[in-house]
N, C-alpha and C positions, 0 to 999 in steps of 0.2 A: 600820383597816378597809381591806380590799382594795377595789379598784374594783368587783369583782363583789358583795361584801357591801354596799357603798354603794348600788349599783343595786338590789339586792334590798330593802334597807331603805327606800329612797325609793319603790320600786314598791309595797311593802306599804302605805305611807302613802297613796299615790295611790288604791289600791284601797279602803282604809278610808274615805277621804272620798267617793269616788264610790259606794261601797256604801251609805254612810249616806244619800246622796241617793236612791238607788234604794229603800232600805228606807223612807224617809220619804214617798216619793211613790207607792209601789206601790198604795196604796189611796186615792190622791188627798189624802193628808195626814190622813185620818180618824183614824187611831190617835193621832197626835201631838195633834190637836185634842181628842180625847176625853181624853187624858192631862192636857192643860193645863186643860180645862174642869173635870174631876173634882177636880184638885188645887188649883185656884185660884179656881174660879167664873168664870173669864174667859169672855166671850162668844165665839161661833164666829169672828167676823170677826178680832178681834185674835189669836186663837189660830192661825188659818190664816196670818195675816201673819207671826207668829213662825216657824212651820214653814217657810214659803216663804223668809223671810230666811235662816234657817239653811241651807236647801238651796242657795240662791245662794252663800252664804259657802263652804260645803263644796265645791261644784262649782268655784268660782274657785280655792280653795286647792289642790285636787287638780290642776287644770290648771296652775297656777303651779309647783307642785312637779315636774310632769312636764316642762314646757317650759323653765323657768328655775330650776333647782334650786340656787340659791346660798344663802349664809348669810342674806340678807335674807328670802327666801321662808320659810326655816325659822323665823326669828324672828317674822315676821308670823303664820305658822301657829301657833306656840306662843302668841303673844298671843291669837289667836282661841280656842285651846283653853282658856286660862285664863279668858277672858271668858265663853265659853259655859258652861264648868263652873261659874263663879260664878253666872251667871244661872240655870242649871238648879238649882243648890244652893239658891238663894233661892226659886224657884218650886215645885220638887218635890224637897225634900231626901231623900225616900224613894228616889230614884234611886241613892243611894250604896249601898243595900242590894239593888239589883236583881241577881238571880243571874247575869245575863248581862254584868254589869259596865258598865252604861250610862255611869256616870261614872268608875268605878274604872279602866277601861281608859285613861283620859286620863293617868294617872300614867306608865305606860311609854311612851306616845306622846310626852310631854314629854321624857323621857330620850332617846328616839330622835331627836327633833328637835334636841336640844342636841348630841348626838354628830354628827349630820349638819352642823349649822351650824359646829361646831368644825373639821370637816375639809373644809368647802367651800372651793373656790378663791376668791380675792379677786374682788370684783365691781367 
């Protein structure tokens, strides 16, 4: 991967994470809360907590990849993707069938993170 390709790949992931935060909070978290409540019967408080925790994780991950884009950041981001995908799969398995790729997009994200981690400079 050339330095330009590396920068574009990392930048796309930063935008993905920050875009996820914006999409999750644009309505105050209402869509995510409704999704969790309808799929699991969870009350609004815990559902909002999960939405906000996810947003905090995504914002921090995006910032880390922007400012300190080493192998460790990529590995921690990948662990977060695996964890959130697992949790979402348990709570709302139908997200695998979402036509916009709510969970399916995580597979190429993991591949991209692995490539970036492999090529990262030693920390």
